[in-house]
Residue frames as qw, qx, qy, qz and C-alpha x, y, z in Angstrom:
[[0.166, 0.344, 0.568, -0.729, 23.69, -15.68, 4.61],
 [0.128, 0.542, 0.756, 0.344, 20.19, -15.66, 3.08],
 [0.090, -0.420, -0.238, 0.871, 19.06, -12.02, 2.68],
 [0.238, 0.609, 0.589, 0.474, 16.29, -10.03, 0.99],
 [0.221, -0.360, -0.189, 0.886, 16.46, -6.28, 0.98],
 [0.138, 0.739, 0.584, 0.306, 13.76, -3.82, 0.15],
 [0.221, -0.268, -0.143, 0.927, 14.04, 0.00, -0.08],
 [0.179, 0.750, 0.573, 0.278, 11.60, 2.76, -0.67],
 [0.309, -0.321, -0.033, 0.895, 12.01, 6.44, -1.21],
 [0.291, 0.861, 0.416, -0.020, 9.96, 9.50, -2.39],
 [0.639, 0.040, 0.201, 0.741, 12.02, 11.40, -4.64],
 [0.005, -0.724, -0.284, 0.628, 10.10, 14.67, -4.62],
 [0.583, 0.751, 0.302, -0.076, 9.55, 14.82, -8.34],
 [0.449, -0.419, 0.443, 0.653, 12.98, 14.94, -10.01],
 [0.566, 0.756, 0.042, -0.327, 13.23, 16.58, -13.44],
 [0.889, 0.348, 0.066, 0.291, 15.38, 15.52, -16.39],
 [0.367, 0.709, -0.223, 0.560, 17.68, 18.58, -15.81],
 [0.651, -0.745, 0.021, -0.142, 17.88, 18.04, -12.04],
 [0.246, 0.719, -0.590, 0.273, 21.29, 18.45, -10.56],
 [0.554, -0.398, 0.622, -0.385, 20.53, 15.73, -7.83],
 [0.915, 0.179, -0.108, -0.345, 19.74, 12.99, -10.20],
 [0.641, 0.394, -0.631, 0.188, 23.23, 11.34, -10.40],
 [0.076, -0.361, 0.715, -0.594, 23.60, 11.68, -6.57],
 [0.765, -0.067, 0.279, -0.577, 20.21, 10.03, -6.09],
 [0.883, 0.311, -0.322, -0.139, 21.12, 7.15, -8.41],
 [0.433, 0.454, -0.691, 0.358, 24.38, 6.61, -6.61],
 [0.358, -0.307, 0.607, -0.639, 22.91, 6.55, -3.21],
 [0.896, 0.015, 0.141, -0.422, 20.21, 3.95, -4.30],
 [0.810, 0.347, -0.472, 0.031, 22.93, 1.73, -5.88],
 [0.149, 0.482, -0.682, 0.529, 25.00, 1.98, -2.74],
 [0.638, -0.222, 0.400, -0.619, 22.13, 0.74, -0.60],
 [0.181, 0.261, -0.937, -0.144, 22.23, -2.51, -2.54],
 [0.621, 0.102, 0.506, -0.590, 18.62, -3.54, -2.18],
 [0.302, 0.087, 0.895, 0.318, 17.04, -6.28, -4.14],
 [0.101, 0.709, 0.644, 0.268, 13.86, -4.30, -4.64],
 [0.151, -0.202, -0.120, 0.960, 13.68, -0.47, -4.83],
 [0.057, 0.747, 0.653, 0.115, 10.14, 1.16, -4.84],
 [0.209, -0.102, -0.021, 0.973, 10.34, 4.86, -5.74],
 [0.117, 0.760, 0.638, -0.030, 7.56, 7.28, -5.56],
 [0.115, 0.955, 0.076, -0.264, 7.13, 10.81, -7.08],
 [0.599, -0.320, 0.529, 0.510, 9.73, 9.79, -9.51],
 [0.453, 0.743, -0.178, -0.459, 10.75, 10.21, -13.15],
 [0.958, 0.244, 0.092, 0.124, 12.12, 7.93, -15.87],
 [0.339, 0.802, -0.392, 0.298, 15.24, 9.98, -15.76],
 [0.469, -0.552, 0.637, -0.265, 16.08, 8.10, -12.61],
 [0.874, 0.282, -0.328, -0.223, 17.33, 4.91, -14.33],
 [0.506, -0.563, 0.645, -0.102, 18.88, 1.97, -12.43],
 [0.931, 0.255, -0.068, -0.252, 18.69, -0.49, -15.24],
 [0.408, 0.615, -0.660, 0.143, 22.37, -1.18, -15.14],
 [0.081, -0.290, 0.824, -0.479, 22.03, -2.67, -11.78],
 [0.448, 0.243, 0.689, -0.515, 18.35, -3.49, -11.84],
 [0.005, 0.071, -0.722, -0.688, 17.35, -4.99, -15.11],
 [0.116, -0.483, -0.852, -0.166, 13.75, -5.49, -14.15],
 [0.003, -0.153, -0.235, 0.960, 11.49, -2.52, -13.91],
 [0.039, -0.605, -0.719, -0.340, 7.78, -1.59, -13.93],
 [0.072, -0.089, -0.208, 0.971, 6.06, 1.73, -13.32],
 [0.264, 0.648, 0.574, -0.425, 2.80, 3.49, -12.99],
 [0.491, 0.766, 0.338, 0.241, 1.54, 5.64, -16.00],
 [0.412, 0.049, 0.114, 0.903, 3.77, 8.23, -17.41],
 [0.021, -0.768, -0.553, 0.323, 1.80, 11.33, -16.32],
 [0.143, -0.313, 0.207, 0.916, 3.26, 14.10, -18.52],
 [0.465, 0.533, 0.223, -0.671, 0.66, 15.96, -20.44],
 [0.447, 0.453, -0.576, -0.513, 1.87, 14.72, -23.97],
 [0.193, 0.150, -0.970, -0.010, 1.70, 11.08, -22.70],
 [0.143, -0.324, -0.896, 0.268, -1.39, 10.86, -20.52],
 [0.330, -0.474, -0.230, -0.783, -4.98, 12.37, -20.71],
 [0.145, -0.095, 0.729, -0.663, -6.11, 12.50, -17.06],
 [0.285, -0.429, -0.834, -0.199, -9.34, 10.52, -16.13],
 [0.362, -0.689, -0.171, -0.604, -12.11, 12.02, -14.29],
 [0.755, -0.644, -0.122, -0.024, -11.38, 12.69, -10.71],
 [0.756, 0.013, -0.103, 0.646, -7.69, 13.13, -11.11],
 [0.217, -0.837, -0.091, 0.493, -6.28, 16.32, -9.51],
 [0.512, 0.852, 0.044, 0.103, -5.15, 19.02, -11.97],
 [0.532, -0.670, 0.341, 0.389, -1.37, 18.63, -11.35],
 [0.566, 0.763, -0.291, -0.109, 0.96, 19.69, -14.25],
 [0.844, -0.306, 0.367, 0.243, 3.56, 16.81, -14.68],
 [0.077, 0.771, -0.512, -0.369, 6.85, 17.25, -16.45],
 [0.762, 0.378, -0.474, -0.228, 8.14, 14.90, -19.19],
 [0.545, 0.192, -0.800, 0.164, 8.81, 11.30, -17.88],
 [0.261, -0.306, 0.592, -0.699, 7.07, 11.80, -14.50],
 [0.665, -0.277, -0.627, -0.298, 5.26, 8.95, -12.78],
 [0.548, -0.654, 0.185, -0.488, 4.15, 8.40, -9.31],
 [0.778, -0.412, 0.467, -0.087, 5.58, 4.87, -8.63],
 [0.632, 0.540, -0.546, -0.102, 8.36, 2.76, -10.01],
 [0.857, -0.406, 0.306, -0.086, 9.64, -0.65, -9.04],
 [0.419, 0.654, -0.630, -0.010, 13.25, -1.77, -9.78],
 [0.917, -0.275, 0.263, -0.119, 14.18, -5.41, -9.16],
 [0.067, -0.574, 0.798, 0.171, 17.33, -7.52, -9.35],
 [0.447, 0.068, 0.889, -0.073, 14.98, -10.51, -9.71],
 [0.025, 0.096, 0.720, 0.687, 13.25, -11.54, -12.85],
 [0.476, 0.178, 0.184, -0.841, 9.80, -10.04, -13.53],
 [0.293, 0.218, 0.924, 0.112, 7.26, -12.87, -14.31],
 [0.058, 0.641, 0.609, 0.464, 4.34, -10.49, -15.10],
 [0.040, -0.031, 0.187, -0.981, 3.30, -6.88, -14.56],
 [0.059, -0.538, -0.840, 0.049, -0.28, -6.71, -13.13],
 [0.112, -0.547, -0.235, -0.795, -2.92, -4.02, -13.56],
 [0.159, -0.222, -0.655, 0.704, -4.13, -2.28, -10.45],
 [0.079, 0.743, 0.652, -0.131, -7.20, -0.42, -9.53],
 [0.077, 0.983, 0.022, -0.168, -5.33, 2.77, -10.24],
 [0.837, 0.152, 0.154, 0.502, -2.51, 2.45, -12.64],
 [0.137, 0.890, -0.012, 0.435, -1.95, 6.25, -12.50],
 [0.377, -0.785, 0.381, -0.312, -0.61, 5.80, -9.05],
 [0.769, -0.388, 0.498, -0.094, 0.25, 2.12, -8.41],
 [0.545, 0.512, -0.629, -0.212, 2.49, -0.44, -9.91],
 [0.780, -0.269, 0.499, -0.265, 2.49, -4.20, -9.28],
 [0.650, 0.446, -0.578, -0.209, 4.29, -7.25, -10.50],
 [0.949, -0.261, 0.177, 0.001, 5.21, -10.88, -9.66],
 [0.231, 0.766, -0.598, 0.042, 8.89, -11.53, -9.38],
 [0.961, -0.045, -0.257, 0.095, 10.82, -14.84, -9.18],
 [0.154, -0.784, 0.521, -0.300, 13.20, -14.73, -6.22],
 [0.345, 0.256, -0.879, 0.207, 15.28, -17.34, -4.41],
 [0.196, 0.057, 0.749, -0.630, 12.51, -17.34, -1.78],
 [0.273, 0.481, 0.833, 0.009, 9.82, -18.13, -4.32],
 [0.116, 0.580, 0.419, 0.689, 7.43, -15.86, -6.25],
 [0.189, -0.474, -0.458, 0.728, 6.78, -12.45, -4.51],
 [0.171, 0.776, 0.482, 0.370, 4.26, -9.84, -5.45],
 [0.339, -0.298, -0.189, 0.872, 5.49, -6.41, -5.10],
 [0.039, 0.808, 0.531, 0.251, 3.06, -3.43, -5.05],
 [0.335, -0.091, -0.146, 0.926, 4.29, 0.05, -5.06],
 [0.100, -0.764, -0.604, -0.204, 1.95, 2.97, -4.09],
 [0.071, 0.178, -0.289, 0.938, 1.30, 6.46, -2.82],
 [0.228, -0.638, -0.735, 0.030, -1.53, 6.76, -0.39],
 [0.096, -0.890, -0.247, 0.370, -2.51, 10.37, -0.62],
 [0.597, 0.391, 0.283, 0.641, -1.25, 11.80, -3.95],
 [0.032, 0.791, 0.042, 0.609, -2.00, 15.24, -2.47],
 [0.121, 0.319, -0.654, 0.676, -0.36, 14.53, 0.80],
 [0.007, 0.256, 0.855, -0.452, -2.87, 14.39, 3.73],
 [0.359, 0.186, 0.038, -0.914, -5.50, 16.39, 2.01],
 [0.489, 0.321, 0.786, -0.200, -8.89, 14.75, 1.39],
 [0.915, -0.111, 0.188, -0.341, -10.41, 13.05, -0.52],
 [0.646, 0.532, -0.545, -0.038, -7.34, 11.55, -2.09],
 [0.107, -0.433, 0.821, -0.357, -5.93, 10.10, 1.10],
 [0.670, 0.042, 0.616, -0.412, -9.10, 7.96, 1.73],
 [0.803, 0.495, -0.055, -0.326, -9.63, 7.27, -1.95],
 [0.427, 0.596, -0.680, -0.011, -6.07, 6.03, -2.49],
 [0.268, -0.281, 0.857, -0.339, -6.16, 3.79, 0.59],
 [0.784, 0.223, 0.398, -0.421, -9.46, 2.34, -0.59],
 [0.661, 0.626, -0.348, -0.223, -7.87, 1.68, -3.96],
 [0.125, 0.500, -0.838, 0.181, -5.05, -0.26, -2.20],
 [0.392, -0.127, 0.796, -0.444, -7.04, -2.33, 0.28],
 [0.735, 0.391, 0.368, -0.415, -9.72, -3.29, -2.34],
 [0.314, 0.609, -0.590, -0.426, -7.23, -4.02, -5.10],
 [0.978, 0.034, 0.036, -0.204, -7.98, -7.49, -6.53],
 [0.707, 0.455, -0.483, 0.244, -4.25, -8.11, -7.09],
 [0.059, -0.431, 0.707, -0.557, -3.75, -7.89, -3.34],
 [0.717, -0.164, 0.377, -0.563, -6.99, -9.48, -2.18],
 [0.951, 0.213, -0.042, -0.219, -6.61, -12.42, -4.58],
 [0.295, 0.674, -0.673, 0.075, -2.81, -13.04, -4.21],
 [0.971, -0.216, -0.097, -0.038, -1.86, -16.62, -3.47],
 [0.714, 0.228, -0.281, 0.600, 1.90, -15.55, -3.09],
 [0.448, -0.581, -0.334, 0.591, 3.51, -13.43, -0.45],
 [0.273, 0.831, 0.278, 0.396, 3.19, -9.73, -0.95],
 [0.392, -0.295, -0.153, 0.858, 5.30, -6.65, -0.27],
 [0.112, 0.884, 0.366, 0.269, 3.46, -3.28, -0.37],
 [0.531, -0.371, -0.053, 0.760, 5.80, -0.25, -0.20],
 [0.213, 0.608, 0.338, 0.686, 5.67, 3.49, -0.94],
 [0.042, 0.161, -0.274, 0.947, 4.60, 6.77, 0.56],
 [0.262, -0.479, -0.835, 0.061, 1.85, 6.30, 3.08],
 [0.107, -0.581, -0.013, -0.807, 1.66, 9.90, 4.26],
 [0.757, -0.569, -0.108, -0.302, 1.50, 8.43, 7.85],
 [0.142, 0.515, -0.739, 0.410, 3.93, 7.99, 10.65],
 [0.764, -0.319, -0.532, -0.179, 3.24, 4.89, 12.71],
 [0.649, -0.043, -0.528, 0.546, 5.85, 5.37, 15.39],
 [0.223, -0.307, -0.359, 0.853, 5.00, 8.87, 16.69],
 [0.222, 0.777, 0.469, -0.356, 2.88, 11.98, 16.21],
 [0.040, -0.426, 0.444, 0.787, 4.75, 13.16, 13.10],
 [0.482, 0.110, -0.493, -0.716, 2.04, 13.33, 10.47],
 [0.172, 0.096, 0.934, -0.298, -0.09, 11.01, 12.73],
 [0.581, -0.044, -0.259, -0.770, -3.60, 9.90, 11.75],
 [0.399, -0.108, 0.818, -0.400, -5.29, 7.57, 14.21],
 [0.783, 0.358, 0.220, -0.460, -8.08, 6.68, 11.80],
 [0.644, 0.610, -0.432, -0.162, -5.62, 5.78, 9.06],
 [0.039, 0.481, -0.852, 0.205, -3.34, 3.92, 11.43],
 [0.556, 0.000, 0.737, -0.383, -6.14, 1.72, 12.65],
 [0.797, 0.496, -0.016, -0.345, -7.39, 1.18, 9.04],
 [0.438, 0.583, -0.685, 0.000, -3.85, -0.09, 8.11],
 [0.249, -0.291, 0.850, -0.362, -3.83, -2.30, 11.27],
 [0.757, 0.240, 0.422, -0.436, -7.30, -3.85, 10.29],
 [0.740, 0.569, -0.241, -0.264, -6.08, -4.49, 6.73],
 [0.196, 0.555, -0.798, 0.131, -2.75, -6.13, 7.94],
 [0.449, -0.149, 0.786, -0.398, -4.62, -8.35, 10.26],
 [0.827, 0.354, 0.221, -0.377, -7.10, -9.45, 7.59],
 [0.703, 0.636, -0.313, -0.061, -4.21, -10.13, 5.17],
 [0.922, -0.293, 0.046, 0.249, -1.79, -11.58, 7.67],
 [0.551, 0.581, -0.102, 0.590, 0.83, -8.82, 6.99],
 [0.535, -0.648, -0.190, 0.508, 3.09, -6.55, 9.12],
 [0.227, 0.951, -0.080, 0.195, 4.26, -3.02, 8.63],
 [0.857, -0.025, -0.199, 0.475, 8.14, -3.72, 8.89],
 [0.335, 0.348, -0.124, 0.867, 9.00, -0.05, 9.21],
 [0.384, -0.773, -0.454, -0.223, 6.46, 0.64, 11.95],
 [0.624, -0.646, -0.209, 0.387, 9.06, 1.69, 14.52],
 [0.525, 0.138, 0.112, 0.832, 10.98, 4.21, 12.44],
 [0.044, -0.744, -0.413, 0.523, 10.26, 7.75, 13.87],
 [0.183, 0.737, -0.081, -0.646, 9.33, 10.74, 11.74],
 [0.116, -0.142, 0.840, 0.510, 8.96, 8.46, 8.73],
 [0.618, 0.362, 0.260, -0.647, 5.98, 8.30, 6.33],
 [0.633, 0.415, -0.575, -0.310, 7.39, 5.85, 3.69],
 [0.677, -0.301, 0.598, -0.305, 6.76, 2.20, 4.61],
 [0.410, 0.256, -0.843, -0.236, 7.35, -1.35, 3.71],
 [0.755, -0.117, 0.395, -0.510, 4.57, -3.90, 4.63],
 [0.296, 0.352, -0.860, -0.219, 5.14, -7.64, 4.00],
 [0.844, -0.211, -0.332, -0.364, 3.19, -10.83, 4.30],
 [0.569, -0.600, 0.522, -0.210, 3.99, -12.66, 7.54],
 [0.967, 0.132, 0.202, 0.086, 4.49, -15.90, 5.47],
 [0.637, 0.655, -0.193, 0.358, 7.47, -14.14, 3.90],
 [0.083, -0.800, 0.382, -0.455, 8.86, -12.45, 6.97],
 [0.800, -0.448, 0.332, -0.220, 8.75, -15.49, 9.12],
 [0.941, 0.283, -0.062, 0.173, 11.16, -17.25, 6.80],
 [0.438, 0.589, -0.342, 0.587, 13.89, -15.02, 8.20],
 [0.623, -0.381, -0.537, 0.422, 15.36, -14.91, 11.68],
 [0.267, -0.451, -0.126, 0.842, 16.13, -11.03, 11.69],
 [0.260, 0.822, 0.410, 0.297, 14.45, -7.89, 10.37],
 [0.441, -0.418, -0.081, 0.790, 16.75, -5.04, 10.35],
 [0.253, 0.879, 0.378, 0.144, 15.58, -1.56, 9.35],
 [0.459, -0.302, 0.069, 0.833, 17.80, 1.50, 8.45],
 [0.303, 0.901, 0.262, -0.169, 17.27, 4.86, 6.79],
 [0.504, -0.020, 0.240, 0.829, 19.25, 6.87, 4.28],
 [0.059, 0.566, 0.254, 0.782, 18.90, 10.59, 3.20],
 [0.390, -0.569, -0.596, 0.411, 18.55, 11.46, 6.84],
 [0.158, -0.393, -0.080, 0.902, 19.35, 15.12, 6.20],
 [0.461, 0.705, 0.527, -0.113, 16.71, 15.24, 3.38],
 [0.067, -0.624, 0.307, 0.715, 19.20, 17.05, 1.00],
 [0.097, -0.095, 0.801, 0.583, 18.27, 14.91, -1.87],
 [0.352, -0.447, -0.664, -0.485, 14.59, 14.78, -1.33],
 [0.334, -0.485, 0.234, -0.774, 12.18, 16.02, 1.28],
 [0.915, -0.283, -0.057, -0.282, 11.69, 12.42, 2.55],
 [0.335, -0.526, 0.782, -0.018, 13.95, 10.04, 4.37],
 [0.696, 0.232, -0.605, -0.309, 14.41, 6.71, 2.61],
 [0.687, -0.380, 0.540, -0.301, 13.94, 3.42, 4.43],
 [0.502, 0.356, -0.775, -0.143, 15.52, 0.01, 3.95],
 [0.847, -0.284, 0.289, -0.345, 14.45, -3.34, 5.31],
 [0.372, 0.453, -0.805, -0.092, 16.77, -6.33, 5.32],
 [0.917, -0.190, 0.111, -0.334, 15.25, -9.72, 6.00],
 [0.232, 0.657, -0.713, 0.082, 18.08, -11.90, 7.04],
 [0.958, -0.257, -0.120, -0.053, 18.97, -15.57, 8.26]]
């Protein structure tokens, strides 16, 4: 069976001494995805044994990163970063984004051709303005997405539920719909209730598969305050 699996999960800012770290890593390995996009994460969450290819947004700890103008004054611990992408498939190249403090992007060689994977948080302060709008603008105007000639996967914490009124935002939902129509993409996790972490994919990629199966893990939110989502594209 041909299958491509993608997972995304917000880890609620784990620390190096966190008691949940081993459990988080074991859960992620058990899900057995090809791409794992983590948000609010830390370099202490290391999946390199099973996922040899890894890119990440900037290390935001104070000793590693002087904040640029306009960044919120959040104190980050050692090793913290907002977005990481782990892959079983070879990384061709890591790509700069409009905001490398938040986003990570790379082209990967897969059995289905080259795929561009873009990890993000839309709303680094949750639903509070102006970062929700600014982060979204950074995504939809990012040259690495607008100029891509290969299929794209966008995944991460959108701070928006599409399926119901849980953290609903009509303006943002319509904005995502407009962007997806323009780029010929679909929100594959659209129908998952009470979920704000999503996976979006180019229709040119999704249409190569006969089935799109979605599932969740961490449903009780014991390891993080977010459920995690997984999409399996299958033939």
